[in-house]
N, C-alpha and C positions, 0 to 999 in steps of 0.2 A: 069671457070667450075663451074656448079653446084653441089654441094654434093648430092649424093643421097644416102643415108646408105642402103634401101633394095637393091639394084645396088649392093654397095660393098660388103655386107654381102653374095649374091650369087656367086658372084667369087669368094671369099675367099673359100666357100664351093666346087665350082669348081677345085680350085688350090688343095683340101684336096682330091680329087678322083683321085686316081691314073690312073683309065681309060681316066682320060677327059687330052684332050691334052694343056689345058689352064692351064699357067705356071706363075711362080712369075713374070715372066719378064713382060707376058703380063700385069699383073695386075698393075706393074711400068708404064706401058705403060700408060694404059688405064684412072689409076687415076693420071699420073705425078707424080711420086714419087718414094725413090726406099727404100720403104718398111719401118722400124719402125725409121729408119735416116730419113728420112720426118717426120714423125708424131712429133719427138721432136722437129724439127728445123721450122715448119710450125704450131701449133698449132693451133693457133687464128684462120686457115681456117676451123677447125674442129669444132668449138665452135658456138652452139647455138645463132645465131645475132637478138638482141633486138633493135628495130630503136626506136630513143628518138629525141627529140625536145626539147632545150632548149631554153626558152623565159625569163628565167629568169635572173637578173643581179650573181647569183650566179656561183662556179665553176660545171662544168658538175658534174652527179653522179659518184660513183665510189667505188670498195669494198675497203677497208682500207688494208686488208691483204689477204694472199693466201687460210688463213683458214675462212676468213669472211664467216658469211650466208646470211647477206643482205648488200646494201648501205645505207649510209645517206639520209635522205632527208631533205633539207633546206626550211625556212622561204622564199619566195618571197612578199616582204610589200614594200609597201610605206614610210609607217609608220609605228609605233609598235603599238602593238595588247595586249591590258592588258585582262587577261580573271581572272576575280573576281572569289572570292571562291564558288567553288559549281556550279561554271559556265561552257557552252562551248563554243566554238571557232572554225572554219572550218577556217584551215591558208592553202592560194593558196602555190603552191611547182613552178608555172612559167613550170614543164616537162610534156612533152606528149608523152606516148610510144606507138608504135605498137606492140601487145602480139601476137604471135604466138597463132593458133589453140590449143585446149590440154593444155594450163596453163595459169597464174592468177600471178598476181601480190598481196603479200599480204603486209598490212602496221602492220606494227609492234609498239610497246613503244620502245622507247630506255630506258635501264637500267639506266642511271645514271639522266636520270630527272627524271623517276619516283622515285627515289630512293632519290633523292635530295630534289624535290619540289614537290612532289607526283601529278606531272603532268603527264598524260598517253593517250592513244590512247580512245577513248572511245566504240570502237566498234572493239573490238581487237579480232583475226585481220577482217581489213579492208579486203575486198576482191575489185581489178580491174579487170574486165572481161575483154575477149583475145577481144570481139568486142567493148567495148568501147576507145575511141579515142582524149576524153576530156581530160581536165588538173586535173591532179591528186591533188587532195584536202584533207588534212586530219584533222578530229573531236577531238581535244581534250578538255580536262576536268582536270578543276584544281581541285583536293580532297586534296589539302594544307590546310593548316589555314592563309594565305597570299595571295595577289593577287598577279598575274604572269606576266611579262610583257616579250612579244618574238618581237625581232628585225630582222628585215631582216637580211639571212644569217643563223640566229641560226638553229643550228641541231632538227628538231623536233619529227622525227621519223625516221624507218627503213624500206626500203623496201625487203621483198624476193621472188625469182621468185621460181612458185613450179610448180610442173605437175599436172595436175588434169583429171579426167575423166570426159568431156564433153557431152554435146547433141548429136555428131555426133557417139560416141560413145557406148551410153546409149539408153534404149529403156524401160520407165516405165511400168510397165503391172499391172493395178487393179486387183487382185482377191477378191472371198469371204474371206478366209483367210490365216495364212502366218505360216509356222511350227516355234512354240516354243519351240520344245524339242533340247536344247542346253543344256552347264551344267548352265549356269544364266540365261534359261527363258526369265521372264518378269522382273526380277526383276532389281533395277535402284535407283536412289538417294542415295550411300552407302549401299545398298547391298550387297559390298563386304567386309565393313567393315573398320576401321580407322587405323586398326594396323597390 
């Protein structure tokens, strides 16, 4: 069964309407469950699905803990790459994602790599748009004092899935002027102070 959240919401409102004969039993029959018990035992059914292909020799990406915001990205290399001090490298992952509309994947640094080696993602956060179907590659920069070598399978960044308001729900309208009557107005770059 294809999960239709709008249809489910409409049916829940019907159940709440005491004048409507649509019942909890009708809901369970229509959506193939027995209320909350099914939600608890079949949670994967209700999760947003992100299809991906892994062409690397590394394990599939996965969330490390239930509370993790992102999952690690690993280098997919035939031979090691050395990033010299002050230089950058584009590191392939061998991963390809099918991102649903109104979502993006953000590429962010790994805190351990940044803290211990001063290696971070250059364009933080990197954005993978919903209509991109190419390989995920990560731009790393070495801010350290020593050259840094990346080997196949090394964890180089993390990916965070985020919702966005995309073109299909936004209409950019050019006008002659915009309202600046807010508490902040046109103040920027430190206008709120440092303390």
